[in-house]
N, C-alpha and C positions, 0 to 999 in steps of 0.2 A: 412457464419459463423464457426469458428474453432471448436472443440468440438462438443459435442452435447446439451451443454448450449447457449442461446443468448447470447445476448450481454449486455440485463438487467442486467440478471440475473450473467455475470460476471460482471458487474458494483456494482452490489449490497453486492458481495462479498468483494469486495474493499472496499467497504460503511462500509460493518462487521465489516470490519477487524482495519479499521483507528478508529472506535469505540471504539474495543473493548480496541486497543493502550491507546485513550487515556482517556480511566476508570481506566486500568490499573497505566498507569502512570499520572495522575493524583495527585496533592502534594506528586507528587514524586520531588524529587531531583536529579541531574548530580550525586551526592556522592551514594544518594539512588540506584539507579538505577547499579552504578559499584559497590555496597556489597549486590547485591541483585540477585544472578544467575538465580532463579528460573522468576523474574522477565524478566532477556536479553531473557533466552530461551524463553517464552512466545510472549516479540518484533518482538525477531528472525524469531520464524514460521509463524508473522504474517505477515510480511513484505515478506518470502514468500509467503504468501498467497495471498498476493498483488502485484509481480510479475507473478505468476502463472496466475494469472485471466487477468492482463494485455497483459501474450503471446498471452492468447486466445481469445481475443477480434478481430474485426472484421478486417481488412485491413483499409474499408470504417471509422471507430467509427478514427482507432488510425490515419486517415489522414485526418479523418476533423477536429478531435482536436487535430494537430499536437503543439499545444505549449504545451503541455505536454510531457518529457521526458518519453517516452512511452519504447525507446530504453533501455534506463537509468533503469528505472522500473526493467525493463528483465533480464538486466545484471549484475543489484544489488541481485539479484534471486539468481541468477546463480552461484553470489560467495556463496551467504551463504548458499546452497544447498552442491555443490560442494569443498567451500576453506573454510570450517565452523571454523580453526582452524588463517585462513588470516584476519578474523575479526575485525575492526578497531571499539571500545566500542566509540569513541568517532564521527565518521561519522554514528553509529546508533545513539544517540542522539539526532547529530544535524539533521535530518530526522524526526527523531517524535519530534521535537520543532520548524524544521522550514518549512520543506517539506510536511507534510504530510498532516496539514489543509491546506495549499496551496492546494493540490492533490484533500484534501477533497473538497472545490469550487467549483472546477472545473470537478469533476465527479457528483456531484449534479448538477450544470450545466444542463452538457450532460444528467441526469437522467431527469430534467425538460424538455430542448426541444424536447428530441427525444421520451421521452415515457410518458410524462404530469404527473412526480412524484417531487413534492415538496416535500425540507423535507426530514430529515431520521434521 
């Protein structure tokens, strides 16, 4: 286990961040997203949380559930944090629309299989 929190807590952080992004972006189209700097900042910060929590997961979890692109998620966090002005809003929007729903389902599956926690 990396850090003081365990895998369960890190996975819950990921789910909470995804749920927040879903709530913030509910009924928001791409144009509205592009026009709302505050929303962009919130989404980017939550994507950073997802990346940080992913980086702190144990190697056991990341290896067992290697269908999830953990290295890409972690690298994305590093870009968001260290190269903020290089952020591509097209990629962020696509991640919100396409990648996060898949990640949510996978993390929920892990929570069910490893910790007996269903739904979130």
